[in-house]
Every structure is written in structure tokens, then in C-alpha cells.
KOLSE-75419 format. One record per atom (N, C-alpha, C): residue in one letter; x, y negated, z; atom name. Coordinates in steps of 0.1 Angstrom, whole numbers. Layout:
<bados>
type | x | y | z | atom
A | X | Y | Z | CA
...
</bados>
This chain:
<bados>
type | x | y | z | atom
M | -223 | 98 | 85 | N
M | -212 | 90 | 76 | CA
M | -212 | 96 | 67 | C
D | -213 | 89 | 56 | N
D | -209 | 99 | 40 | CA
D | -190 | 90 | 41 | C
V | -187 | 109 | 36 | N
V | -174 | 108 | 32 | CA
V | -170 | 108 | 20 | C
D | -163 | 100 | 17 | N
D | -155 | 101 | 1 | CA
D | -163 | 101 | -11 | C
L | -171 | 92 | -8 | N
L | -185 | 90 | -17 | CA
L | -179 | 86 | -33 | C
P | -180 | 95 | -43 | N
P | -177 | 89 | -53 | CA
P | -172 | 79 | -57 | C
E | -180 | 61 | -56 | N
E | -182 | 54 | -65 | CA
E | -175 | 44 | -54 | C
V | -173 | 41 | -44 | N
V | -160 | 40 | -35 | CA
V | -153 | 45 | -38 | C
V | -146 | 56 | -35 | N
V | -134 | 58 | -39 | CA
V | -133 | 52 | -53 | C
A | -139 | 51 | -62 | N
A | -132 | 48 | -74 | CA
A | -134 | 31 | -77 | C
E | -138 | 26 | -70 | N
E | -137 | 10 | -63 | CA
E | -121 | 11 | -56 | C
V | -121 | 17 | -41 | N
V | -108 | 14 | -39 | CA
V | -99 | 23 | -48 | C
Q | -99 | 30 | -52 | N
Q | -88 | 35 | -66 | CA
Q | -84 | 25 | -76 | C
A | -91 | 18 | -77 | N
A | -92 | 3 | -86 | CA
A | -86 | -4 | -79 | C
A | -91 | -12 | -72 | N
A | -79 | -17 | -64 | CA
A | -65 | -15 | -56 | C
F | -61 | -4 | -57 | N
F | -50 | 1 | -52 | CA
F | -41 | 5 | -65 | C
E | -47 | 4 | -76 | N
E | -44 | 8 | -92 | CA
E | -33 | -6 | -93 | C
R | -47 | -16 | -88 | N
R | -44 | -30 | -91 | CA
R | -36 | -36 | -80 | C
Y | -33 | -30 | -71 | N
Y | -21 | -34 | -63 | CA
Y | -7 | -31 | -70 | C
E | -9 | -20 | -68 | N
E | 3 | -12 | -79 | CA
E | 10 | -13 | -92 | C
K | 5 | -20 | -95 | N
K | 3 | -27 | -110 | CA
K | 13 | -38 | -106 | C
A | 10 | -48 | -101 | N
A | 8 | -58 | -93 | CA
A | 24 | -59 | -85 | C
L | 27 | -49 | -80 | N
L | 41 | -44 | -75 | CA
L | 54 | -39 | -85 | C
M | 46 | -33 | -96 | N
M | 58 | -29 | -103 | CA
M | 62 | -40 | -110 | C
T | 47 | -56 | -114 | N
T | 56 | -65 | -122 | CA
T | 54 | -77 | -110 | C
N | 56 | -77 | -100 | N
N | 61 | -88 | -89 | CA
N | 58 | -98 | -91 | C
D | 33 | -93 | -92 | N
D | 31 | -105 | -92 | CA
D | 23 | -103 | -78 | C
V | 29 | -120 | -70 | N
V | 32 | -125 | -58 | CA
V | 15 | -131 | -60 | C
A | 10 | -135 | -64 | N
A | -7 | -141 | -64 | CA
A | -14 | -129 | -63 | C
V | -12 | -113 | -68 | N
V | -22 | -102 | -68 | CA
V | -16 | -101 | -55 | C
L | -6 | -97 | -51 | N
L | 0 | -90 | -38 | CA
L | -4 | -98 | -28 | C
D | -10 | -112 | -27 | N
D | -13 | -117 | -14 | CA
D | -22 | -114 | -14 | C
S | -31 | -117 | -22 | N
S | -45 | -116 | -25 | CA
S | -55 | -104 | -19 | C
T | -39 | -93 | -23 | N
T | -45 | -79 | -16 | CA
T | -51 | -75 | 1 | C
F | -43 | -83 | 4 | N
F | -40 | -81 | 16 | CA
F | -49 | -92 | 27 | C
R | -56 | -89 | 37 | N
R | -67 | -98 | 39 | CA
R | -61 | -110 | 45 | C
E | -66 | -120 | 49 | N
E | -64 | -133 | 51 | CA
E | -62 | -136 | 63 | C
D | -58 | -132 | 71 | N
D | -60 | -133 | 86 | CA
D | -42 | -128 | 96 | C
R | -51 | -133 | 109 | N
R | -37 | -133 | 114 | CA
R | -31 | -116 | 118 | C
R | -48 | -112 | 119 | N
R | -44 | -97 | 123 | CA
R | -42 | -89 | 113 | C
T | -39 | -90 | 98 | N
T | -31 | -82 | 90 | CA
T | -20 | -80 | 92 | C
I | -16 | -66 | 92 | N
I | -2 | -63 | 95 | CA
I | 5 | -56 | 83 | C
R | 21 | -53 | 82 | N
R | 25 | -47 | 70 | CA
R | 37 | -39 | 76 | C
Y | 37 | -29 | 78 | N
Y | 54 | -23 | 87 | CA
Y | 64 | -24 | 72 | C
G | 70 | -30 | 69 | N
G | 75 | -23 | 56 | CA
G | 94 | -15 | 60 | C
G | 99 | -9 | 47 | N
G | 111 | -5 | 48 | CA
G | 123 | -10 | 58 | C
A | 123 | -21 | 60 | N
A | 130 | -30 | 64 | CA
A | 125 | -44 | 71 | C
E | 116 | -41 | 74 | N
E | 107 | -57 | 77 | CA
E | 93 | -58 | 83 | C
I | 93 | -63 | 101 | N
I | 77 | -61 | 102 | CA
I | 70 | -75 | 105 | C
L | 60 | -72 | 98 | N
L | 50 | -86 | 96 | CA
L | 36 | -86 | 98 | C
Y | 32 | -97 | 108 | N
Y | 28 | -99 | 116 | CA
Y | 18 | -111 | 106 | C
G | 3 | -110 | 100 | N
G | -11 | -119 | 99 | CA
G | -2 | -121 | 82 | C
H | -11 | -127 | 79 | N
H | -8 | -126 | 64 | CA
H | 3 | -139 | 57 | C
E | 5 | -146 | 74 | N
E | 11 | -160 | 64 | CA
E | 30 | -153 | 58 | C
E | 32 | -142 | 74 | N
E | 44 | -133 | 72 | CA
E | 41 | -125 | 61 | C
I | 34 | -119 | 60 | N
I | 32 | -109 | 43 | CA
I | 38 | -122 | 31 | C
A | 27 | -126 | 32 | N
A | 34 | -137 | 17 | CA
A | 46 | -145 | 16 | C
A | 51 | -153 | 32 | N
A | 62 | -149 | 31 | CA
A | 77 | -139 | 19 | C
F | 73 | -132 | 28 | N
F | 80 | -120 | 24 | CA
F | 75 | -118 | 11 | C
R | 69 | -119 | 7 | N
R | 62 | -117 | -7 | CA
R | 73 | -123 | -16 | C
A | 69 | -139 | -8 | N
A | 75 | -149 | -21 | CA
A | 95 | -150 | -21 | C
A | 100 | -146 | -15 | N
A | 113 | -144 | -7 | CA
A | 117 | -128 | -17 | C
R | 108 | -120 | -16 | N
R | 118 | -107 | -20 | CA
R | 123 | -107 | -37 | C
S | 129 | -104 | -40 | N
S | 138 | -100 | -52 | CA
S | 133 | -91 | -58 | C
P | 129 | -95 | -73 | N
P | 123 | -83 | -80 | CA
P | 131 | -75 | -89 | C
V | 140 | -74 | -85 | N
V | 156 | -61 | -88 | CA
V | 146 | -48 | -75 | C
G | 147 | -37 | -89 | N
G | 147 | -28 | -80 | CA
G | 135 | -24 | -76 | C
L | 121 | -27 | -84 | N
L | 110 | -25 | -74 | CA
L | 100 | -16 | -83 | C
A | 104 | -12 | -94 | N
A | 100 | 0 | -104 | CA
A | 103 | 14 | -93 | C
R | 88 | 21 | -96 | N
R | 86 | 33 | -90 | CA
R | 80 | 43 | -95 | C
T | 82 | 59 | -88 | N
T | 68 | 66 | -94 | CA
T | 64 | 68 | -82 | C
I | 50 | 72 | -80 | N
I | 40 | 74 | -73 | CA
I | 36 | 87 | -76 | C
S | 36 | 96 | -65 | N
S | 27 | 109 | -68 | CA
S | 19 | 111 | -50 | C
K | 7 | 124 | -51 | N
K | 4 | 129 | -41 | CA
K | -1 | 122 | -37 | C
T | -11 | 107 | -41 | N
T | -16 | 94 | -40 | CA
T | -33 | 103 | -32 | C
V | -35 | 101 | -22 | N
V | -53 | 106 | -14 | CA
V | -56 | 89 | -11 | C
I | -68 | 94 | -18 | N
I | -79 | 81 | -13 | CA
I | -92 | 88 | -8 | C
S | -93 | 83 | 6 | N
S | -100 | 87 | 16 | CA
S | -110 | 76 | 19 | C
T | -123 | 77 | 19 | N
T | -129 | 64 | 21 | CA
T | -143 | 73 | 33 | C
Y | -145 | 62 | 45 | N
Y | -153 | 68 | 54 | CA
Y | -165 | 53 | 50 | C
G | -179 | 58 | 50 | N
G | -190 | 51 | 42 | CA
G | -185 | 44 | 33 | C
R | -192 | 36 | 30 | N
R | -192 | 25 | 25 | CA
R | -177 | 12 | 21 | C
D | -175 | 10 | 37 | N
D | -164 | -2 | 37 | CA
D | -152 | 7 | 46 | C
F | -147 | 15 | 42 | N
F | -134 | 18 | 51 | CA
F | -132 | 29 | 38 | C
A | -116 | 23 | 39 | N
A | -103 | 32 | 32 | CA
A | -93 | 36 | 39 | C
V | -87 | 43 | 38 | N
V | -68 | 51 | 41 | CA
V | -65 | 52 | 25 | C
A | -55 | 47 | 20 | N
A | -45 | 49 | 7 | CA
A | -35 | 59 | 9 | C
S | -32 | 63 | 8 | N
S | -20 | 70 | 13 | CA
S | -12 | 77 | 0 | C
T | 0 | 78 | -2 | N
T | 9 | 78 | -19 | CA
T | 25 | 84 | -10 | C
L | 33 | 89 | -18 | N
L | 42 | 90 | -18 | CA
L | 51 | 79 | -30 | C
F | 62 | 78 | -29 | N
F | 70 | 70 | -41 | CA
F | 87 | 77 | -43 | C
H | 92 | 74 | -53 | N
H | 102 | 73 | -60 | CA
H | 109 | 62 | -66 | C
R | 121 | 57 | -60 | N
R | 127 | 48 | -69 | CA
R | 144 | 57 | -72 | C
V | 145 | 51 | -86 | N
V | 159 | 58 | -85 | CA
V | 171 | 53 | -83 | C
T | 167 | 39 | -73 | N
T | 177 | 34 | -65 | CA
T | 179 | 39 | -53 | C
L | 175 | 52 | -51 | N
L | 172 | 58 | -38 | CA
L | 177 | 71 | -39 | C
P | 182 | 72 | -49 | N
P | 179 | 92 | -47 | CA
P | 183 | 96 | -30 | C
G | 175 | 110 | -41 | N
G | 177 | 120 | -27 | CA
G | 165 | 116 | -12 | C
K | 156 | 101 | -17 | N
K | 146 | 100 | -10 | CA
K | 135 | 101 | -13 | C
V | 127 | 102 | 0 | N
V | 111 | 99 | -7 | CA
V | 106 | 88 | 4 | C
G | 97 | 80 | -8 | N
G | 94 | 64 | 5 | CA
G | 76 | 71 | 8 | C
R | 72 | 63 | 20 | N
R | 58 | 71 | 21 | CA
R | 52 | 55 | 20 | C
Q | 37 | 55 | 22 | N
Q | 32 | 44 | 19 | CA
Q | 15 | 44 | 24 | C
M | 10 | 42 | 37 | N
M | -2 | 39 | 41 | CA
M | -7 | 25 | 41 | C
Q | -21 | 27 | 30 | N
Q | -24 | 16 | 36 | CA
Q | -42 | 20 | 39 | C
T | -44 | 4 | 48 | N
T | -61 | 9 | 53 | CA
T | -65 | -4 | 48 | C
W | -76 | -3 | 38 | N
W | -85 | -10 | 29 | CA
W | -98 | -8 | 36 | C
L | -102 | -22 | 39 | N
L | -119 | -31 | 41 | CA
L | -125 | -31 | 31 | C
R | -141 | -33 | 32 | N
R | -146 | -38 | 23 | CA
R | -150 | -49 | 31 | C
F | -147 | -67 | 26 | N
F | -153 | -74 | 30 | CA
F | -161 | -83 | 22 | C
D | -167 | -98 | 18 | N
D | -174 | -101 | 12 | CA
D | -171 | -102 | -3 | C
E | -154 | -109 | 2 | N
E | -145 | -111 | -15 | CA
E | -142 | -98 | -20 | C
G | -147 | -85 | -13 | N
G | -138 | -73 | -17 | CA
G | -129 | -68 | -14 | C
W | -126 | -53 | -16 | N
W | -112 | -47 | -7 | CA
W | -107 | -56 | -3 | C
R | -100 | -55 | 6 | N
R | -87 | -60 | 13 | CA
R | -78 | -49 | 22 | C
V | -67 | -54 | 24 | N
V | -61 | -44 | 26 | CA
V | -54 | -50 | 44 | C
V | -60 | -44 | 54 | N
V | -59 | -53 | 67 | CA
V | -48 | -45 | 75 | C
A | -44 | -34 | 70 | N
A | -27 | -23 | 77 | CA
A | -18 | -18 | 63 | C
A | -9 | -19 | 69 | N
A | 2 | -7 | 62 | CA
A | 14 | -6 | 64 | C
H | 16 | 5 | 61 | N
H | 32 | 8 | 62 | CA
H | 39 | 16 | 52 | C
V | 49 | 11 | 55 | N
V | 61 | 19 | 41 | CA
V | 71 | 23 | 49 | C
S | 78 | 31 | 46 | N
S | 88 | 41 | 51 | CA
S | 93 | 50 | 46 | C
V | 107 | 54 | 41 | N
V | 117 | 59 | 37 | CA
V | 124 | 70 | 42 | C
I | 120 | 83 | 39 | N
I | 127 | 93 | 44 | CA
I | 134 | 101 | 33 | C
D | 148 | 111 | 40 | N
D | 152 | 122 | 29 | CA
D | 142 | 130 | 25 | C
E | 144 | 135 | 10 | N
E | 135 | 136 | 5 | CA
E | 134 | 152 | 13 | C
A | 150 | 161 | 12 | N
A | 148 | 175 | 23 | CA
A | 139 | 179 | 30 | C
A | 136 | 162 | 39 | N
A | 130 | 167 | 49 | CA
A | 119 | 167 | 50 | C
V | 108 | 163 | 38 | N
V | 92 | 165 | 35 | CA
V | 94 | 180 | 35 | C
W | 94 | 189 | 24 | N
W | 95 | 198 | 25 | CA
W | 101 | 211 | 33 | C
T | 106 | 203 | 45 | N
T | 116 | 215 | 56 | CA
T | 99 | 216 | 66 | C
K | 99 | 228 | 67 | N
K | 87 | 228 | 81 | CA
K | 95 | 236 | 89 | C
P | 91 | 225 | 104 | N
P | 101 | 231 | 115 | CA
P | 97 | 246 | 120 | C
</bados>
């Protein structure tokens, strides 16, 4: 299996950046189109558990656009073959001092392009990130 083919990493990076821009601007249409329209698509958020594209889209439609700004760091895009990828990143929000967010997305390539089929978002104390057991 080919791991991290440069052209595939670039495709997923572009899809990830498109999603990130949509998140910052609350572009709900792009956010909705990023996630696979399927009942098996899952998003575990900071305060929500969403099963299926319909629940994810309903969450996006109802979410306040206030306080969405963030910076990201330590983003890693890993691809396996030409049709599977994982995007992992840390994020910081001024509205969450002393906290660090973690986001992981599982991406698959379909006929319509790259789509997220599973995502997890969580926030922890920033001090815990750099503490070794």
C-alpha cells in the first residue's frame, strides 16, 4: 500500500483547508457538503453526539456563528492508498483560554470527491497536552 502519496496528501489538504475556511466563515453549505450524506456518517463534537448526515446538518444549521474563530497547529494529513485519509489537528480559541482542542477526521474518496465519514472534536486542559505520565 502506498502511504502519503504527495498528490493524494495535497488533495486531502485542499479539502481540509476548504472545510476550515467554511468553519471560520460559518459557510453551512460547504460544511454540510464536506460530510458524506449517509446515515453512517458520525461526528462526536465537544458537546454533541451526531449520527448520520441529517443530525450533523441540523446541528450546523442551529449553531451560532459567534465564537467560531480559531487557530490550528500541528496538523497532520496521513493518506493510505488513494482513497483513505486521516486529518488530525490541534486548535485554540480565545474564548477557551487554557484549553486546547483536538480534531480528527476520517476522509474517504467517493465519486463526488473527498468526504468526511467520521469526526471527533474534544477540548482538554492545555497543561495536560505537554504533561508526560
